[in-house]
ROSE-4610 file (N, C-alpha, C; in Angstrom, 1 decimal, always signed):
// ROSE-4610
residu = [M/M/M/N/N/N/T/T/T/S/S/S/R/R/R/R/R/R/A/A/A/F/F/F/F/F/F/L/L/L/M/M/M/D/D/D/T/T/T/I/I/I/I/I/I/G/G/G/L/L/L/V/V/V/I/I/I/A/A/A/G/G/G/I/I/I/L/L/L/G/G/G/L/L/L/V/V/V/L/L/L/V/V/V/V/V/V/A/A/A/I/I/I/T/T/T/K/K/K/T/T/T/G/G/G/Q/Q/Q/T/T/T/D/D/D/R/R/R/R/R/R/L/L/L/G/G/G/D/D/D/G/G/G/A/A/A/T/T/T/A/A/A/A/A/A/R/R/R/I/I/I/A/A/A/Q/Q/Q/R/R/R/A/A/A/M/M/M/A/A/A/A/A/A/L/L/L/H/H/H/D/D/D/G/G/G/R/R/R/P/P/P/A/A/A/P/P/P/A/A/A/D/D/D/L/L/L/D/D/D/G/G/G/G/G/G/T/T/T/I/I/I/E/E/E/V/V/V/R/R/R/P/P/P/A/A/A/A/A/A/G/G/G/G/G/G/T/T/T/K/K/K/V/V/V/A/A/A/D/D/D/K/K/K/R/R/R/W/W/W/V/V/V/E/E/E/V/V/V/V/V/V/V/V/V/N/N/N/Y/Y/Y/Q/Q/Q/G/G/G/R/R/R/R/R/R/A/A/A/T/T/T/L/L/L/V/V/V/G/G/G/L/L/L/V/V/V/P/P/P/Q/Q/Q/G/G/G/G/G/G/A/A/A/Q/Q/Q]
num = [1/1/1/2/2/2/3/3/3/4/4/4/5/5/5/6/6/6/7/7/7/8/8/8/9/9/9/10/10/10/11/11/11/12/12/12/13/13/13/14/14/14/15/15/15/16/16/16/17/17/17/18/18/18/19/19/19/20/20/20/21/21/21/22/22/22/23/23/23/24/24/24/25/25/25/26/26/26/27/27/27/28/28/28/29/29/29/30/30/30/31/31/31/32/32/32/33/33/33/34/34/34/35/35/35/36/36/36/37/37/37/38/38/38/39/39/39/40/40/40/41/41/41/42/42/42/43/43/43/44/44/44/45/45/45/46/46/46/47/47/47/48/48/48/49/49/49/50/50/50/51/51/51/52/52/52/53/53/53/54/54/54/55/55/55/56/56/56/57/57/57/58/58/58/59/59/59/60/60/60/61/61/61/62/62/62/63/63/63/64/64/64/65/65/65/66/66/66/67/67/67/68/68/68/69/69/69/70/70/70/71/71/71/72/72/72/73/73/73/74/74/74/75/75/75/76/76/76/77/77/77/78/78/78/79/79/79/80/80/80/81/81/81/82/82/82/83/83/83/84/84/84/85/85/85/86/86/86/87/87/87/88/88/88/89/89/89/90/90/90/91/91/91/92/92/92/93/93/93/94/94/94/95/95/95/96/96/96/97/97/97/98/98/98/99/99/99/100/100/100/101/101/101/102/102/102/103/103/103/104/104/104/105/105/105/106/106/106/107/107/107/108/108/108/109/109/109/110/110/110/111/111/111/112/112/112/113/113/113]
x = [+42.3/+41.8/+42.0/+43.1/+42.2/+41.2/+41.4/+40.1/+38.8/+38.6/+37.2/+36.7/+37.6/+37.4/+37.1/+38.1/+37.6/+36.6/+36.2/+34.8/+34.1/+34.1/+32.9/+32.9/+34.0/+34.1/+33.7/+33.5/+32.9/+31.2/+31.0/+29.0/+28.7/+29.5/+29.0/+29.0/+30.3/+29.7/+28.9/+28.4/+27.5/+26.1/+26.2/+25.0/+24.4/+25.3/+25.6/+24.7/+25.4/+24.9/+23.9/+23.8/+21.8/+20.5/+20.9/+20.6/+20.1/+22.0/+22.2/+20.5/+20.8/+20.1/+18.4/+18.5/+17.2/+16.8/+16.9/+16.9/+16.7/+17.9/+17.5/+16.5/+15.6/+14.5/+13.1/+13.2/+12.6/+12.6/+13.9/+13.7/+13.0/+13.1/+13.2/+11.2/+10.9/+9.3/+9.3/+9.6/+8.7/+9.2/+10.3/+9.6/+9.1/+9.1/+8.3/+7.1/+6.2/+4.5/+4.9/+6.0/+5.7/+5.1/+6.2/+5.4/+4.4/+4.0/+2.3/+1.4/+2.1/+1.1/+0.6/+1.8/+2.2/+1.0/+1.4/+0.9/-1.3/-1.1/-3.4/-3.5/-2.3/-3.0/-3.1/-2.5/-2.0/-2.6/-3.4/-4.9/-6.7/-6.3/-6.9/-7.2/-6.1/-6.5/-7.0/-6.7/-6.5/-8.2/-8.4/-10.3/-10.7/-10.0/-11.2/-10.8/-9.9/-10.0/-10.5/-11.1/-11.4/-12.9/-13.6/-15.2/-14.8/-14.1/-14.4/-14.5/-13.3/-13.1/-15.3/-15.4/-16.7/-18.0/-17.5/-18.9/-18.4/-17.5/-17.9/-18.1/-17.6/-18.7/-19.9/-21.0/-22.0/-22.6/-22.0/-22.4/-21.9/-21.2/-21.3/-22.1/-23.5/-24.2/-23.7/-22.7/-22.1/-22.2/-21.9/-22.2/-21.1/-20.8/-19.7/-19.3/-17.7/-17.2/-17.4/-17.6/-17.6/-16.3/-15.2/-13.7/-13.7/-11.8/-12.0/-10.1/-9.0/-7.6/-7.6/-8.6/-8.1/-9.1/-9.7/-10.9/-12.2/-13.5/-14.5/-16.1/-16.8/-17.6/-18.9/-19.7/-21.0/-21.7/-22.6/-23.4/-24.6/-25.6/-26.5/-27.3/-28.7/-29.1/-29.0/-29.2/-28.7/-30.0/-30.3/-31.4/-31.1/-32.8/-32.4/-31.9/-32.5/-31.4/-32.5/-32.2/-33.4/-34.2/-35.6/-35.5/-34.9/-34.1/-33.9/-33.9/-35.0/-35.3/-33.9/-35.1/-33.9/-32.8/-32.3/-31.3/-32.1/-30.9/-30.9/-30.0/-29.8/-28.7/-28.3/-27.2/-26.8/-25.6/-24.9/-23.8/-22.6/-21.4/-20.5/-19.6/-20.4/-18.9/-18.3/-16.5/-15.2/-15.0/-14.1/-13.7/-11.6/-10.3/-9.5/-8.9/-8.2/-7.0/-7.6/-8.7/-9.1/-9.9/-9.1/-10.0/-11.0/-12.3/-13.3/-13.1/-14.0/-14.7/-15.9/-16.5/-18.1/-17.9/-18.3/-18.7/-20.3/-20.9/-22.5/-23.4/-23.6/-23.7/-24.6/-25.4/-26.5/-25.8/-26.6/-26.3/-27.4/-27.6/-29.0/-29.3/-30.4/-32.6/-32.3/-31.9/-31.9/-30.5/-29.6/-28.2/-28.4/-26.6/-26.9/-26.5/-26.4/-26.9/-25.1]
y = [+34.0/+34.2/+32.5/+31.5/+30.2/+28.9/+29.2/+28.4/+28.9/+29.9/+30.5/+30.0/+30.1/+29.0/+28.1/+27.3/+25.8/+26.2/+25.9/+26.1/+26.6/+27.3/+27.7/+27.0/+26.5/+25.1/+23.7/+23.4/+22.2/+22.6/+23.7/+24.5/+23.9/+24.5/+24.4/+23.0/+22.0/+20.3/+19.5/+20.1/+19.8/+20.2/+21.1/+21.6/+21.0/+20.7/+20.8/+19.0/+18.0/+16.5/+16.3/+17.9/+17.3/+18.1/+18.6/+19.2/+17.8/+16.7/+15.9/+14.5/+14.6/+13.5/+14.3/+14.7/+15.5/+15.0/+15.6/+14.9/+13.8/+13.0/+11.0/+11.4/+11.1/+11.3/+11.3/+12.3/+12.6/+12.0/+11.4/+10.6/+9.1/+8.5/+7.4/+7.4/+8.4/+8.5/+8.3/+9.3/+9.6/+7.8/+7.6/+6.4/+5.0/+5.1/+4.7/+4.2/+5.6/+6.3/+5.5/+6.0/+5.6/+4.3/+3.4/+1.7/+1.4/+1.8/+2.2/+1.8/+2.5/+3.5/+2.8/+1.9/+1.5/+0.2/-0.1/-1.5/-1.5/-0.5/-0.3/+0.3/+0.4/+0.9/-0.4/-1.1/-2.4/-3.6/-3.4/-4.4/-3.7/-2.0/-2.1/-2.5/-2.7/-3.4/-4.3/-5.4/-7.1/-6.7/-5.7/-5.9/-6.0/-4.9/-4.6/-6.1/-6.5/-7.6/-8.6/-9.1/-10.0/-8.9/-8.2/-8.1/-8.3/-8.4/-8.2/-9.6/-10.7/-12.4/-12.6/-12.0/-12.3/-11.8/-10.8/-10.2/-11.5/-11.2/-12.3/-13.8/-14.6/-15.8/-15.7/-14.7/-14.4/-14.5/-13.4/-13.5/-14.3/-15.2/-16.8/-17.7/-17.4/-17.8/-18.8/-18.9/-19.6/-18.4/-19.2/-19.5/-17.9/-17.0/-15.8/-17.2/-17.1/-17.9/-16.9/-17.4/-16.6/-16.2/-16.4/-15.7/-16.6/-15.5/-15.9/-15.2/-15.3/-14.6/-13.9/-14.6/-14.1/-12.8/-12.4/-12.2/-12.1/-11.9/-12.3/-11.5/-12.2/-11.5/-11.5/-10.7/-10.7/-10.0/-11.3/-11.1/-10.3/-9.2/-8.9/-7.8/-7.5/-7.1/-5.4/-4.6/-4.0/-2.8/-1.4/-1.2/+0.1/+0.5/+1.0/-0.1/+1.1/+0.8/+1.1/+0.6/+0.4/-1.2/-1.6/-2.6/-2.8/-4.4/-5.3/-6.5/-7.3/-8.2/-9.7/-10.4/-11.0/-11.1/-9.6/-9.9/-9.5/-9.1/-8.1/-7.5/-6.8/-5.8/-5.7/-6.6/-6.8/-6.1/-6.1/-4.7/-6.6/-6.2/-7.5/-6.6/-7.4/-6.2/-6.8/-6.8/-7.6/-7.0/-7.7/-6.6/-7.7/-7.0/-7.2/-7.1/-7.7/-7.0/-5.0/-5.4/-3.9/-2.9/-3.5/-2.4/-3.2/-2.5/-2.7/-2.5/-3.0/-2.6/-3.3/-2.2/-2.6/-1.8/-3.1/-3.5/-4.1/-2.8/-2.7/-3.7/-4.6/-5.1/-5.9/-5.7/-6.6/-8.4/-8.9/-10.4/-11.4/-12.3/-13.3/-13.3/-13.3/-13.4/-14.8/-15.4/-17.1/-18.0/-17.2/-17.1/-17.6/-18.4/-19.0/-17.4/-17.5/-15.3/-15.5]
z = [+31.5/+29.3/+29.0/+29.2/+28.3/+28.6/+30.4/+31.2/+30.5/+30.1/+30.1/+27.7/+27.6/+25.7/+26.6/+26.6/+27.4/+27.7/+29.0/+29.0/+28.0/+27.8/+25.8/+24.7/+24.9/+23.6/+24.0/+26.1/+26.4/+26.3/+26.7/+26.2/+24.9/+24.3/+22.6/+22.5/+23.0/+22.2/+23.2/+24.3/+25.4/+24.4/+24.2/+23.6/+22.3/+21.1/+19.5/+20.5/+21.1/+21.4/+22.0/+22.8/+23.1/+21.9/+21.3/+19.9/+18.3/+18.7/+18.2/+18.1/+19.6/+20.4/+20.3/+20.6/+19.9/+18.9/+17.5/+16.6/+16.0/+16.9/+16.2/+17.1/+18.2/+19.2/+18.0/+17.6/+16.2/+15.0/+14.2/+13.4/+14.1/+14.8/+16.0/+15.8/+16.6/+16.2/+14.8/+14.0/+12.7/+11.8/+12.0/+11.4/+12.1/+13.4/+13.6/+13.4/+13.4/+12.6/+11.7/+10.9/+9.1/+9.2/+9.7/+9.5/+10.4/+11.7/+11.9/+11.1/+10.3/+9.5/+8.3/+7.2/+6.9/+7.0/+8.2/+9.0/+8.6/+8.8/+9.0/+7.7/+6.9/+5.5/+4.4/+4.8/+4.7/+5.2/+6.3/+6.7/+6.1/+5.7/+5.0/+3.8/+3.7/+1.8/+1.8/+3.0/+2.9/+3.2/+3.9/+4.8/+3.1/+2.5/+0.7/+0.0/+0.0/-1.3/-0.7/+0.5/+1.5/+1.3/+1.1/+1.1/-0.6/-1.4/-3.2/-3.1/-2.6/-3.1/-2.5/-1.3/-0.6/-1.2/-1.8/-3.1/-3.9/-5.1/-6.1/-5.8/-4.5/-4.1/-4.4/-4.2/-4.0/-5.8/-5.6/-7.5/-8.5/-7.8/-9.2/-8.1/-6.8/-6.3/-5.6/-5.0/-4.2/-2.4/-1.3/+0.3/+0.5/+0.6/+1.3/+2.9/+2.4/+4.2/+5.2/+7.0/+7.4/+7.7/+7.0/+7.6/+7.0/+6.2/+5.4/+5.4/+5.8/+5.8/+6.6/+8.2/+8.4/+9.0/+8.3/+8.2/+8.6/+9.4/+10.0/+8.6/+8.0/+7.0/+7.4/+6.9/+7.3/+6.4/+5.9/+5.1/+5.4/+5.0/+5.0/+4.1/+3.7/+3.1/+2.9/+1.8/+1.8/+2.1/+2.6/+2.3/+1.5/+0.7/-0.9/-2.2/-2.3/-3.6/-5.2/-5.8/-7.0/-7.5/-7.4/-7.5/-9.0/-8.8/-10.0/-10.2/-11.3/-11.5/-10.8/-10.2/-10.3/-9.2/-9.5/-7.7/-6.4/-5.6/-4.2/-4.5/-3.0/-3.3/-1.4/-1.8/-0.5/+0.2/+1.6/+2.3/+2.9/+2.5/+2.8/+4.0/+4.8/+5.9/+6.4/+7.0/+6.7/+8.1/+8.9/+10.4/+10.2/+9.2/+9.3/+10.5/+11.0/+12.6/+12.9/+13.0/+13.8/+12.2/+11.2/+9.9/+9.5/+9.1/+8.4/+7.1/+5.6/+4.6/+4.7/+4.0/+3.1/+1.6/+1.6/-0.4/-0.1/-1.2/-1.4/-3.3/-3.1/-5.0/-4.5/-6.3/-6.5/-6.8/-6.2/-6.5/-6.7/-7.7/-7.3/-6.3/-6.8/-5.8/-5.2/-5.9/-5.5/-5.1/-5.1/-4.7/-3.2/-2.7/-1.0/-1.1/+0.8/+2.2/+2.4]
């Protein structure tokens, strides 16, 4: 009788440790995924800020840099849009660590590309 109780207690302990291990593994995976998501969101926000800075340079009549803070910048004419006197529509595309941000806006016609 005493032996069967000890075996039952040992099985309960083993099952409890297995469940605790599985829960720990799930927690570690969730924390890792959260960190990756935070990095991706941060990279997207940085790409958007770089695009805003490039668009601001174009608004001031200065050329947009080819790269800024590690992001590559491409400026090209935007299709469509209503004609505005002395202005042109441009599209600013920024690639930053695998994330892409695009802004479309009006800039002075005679300004730099």
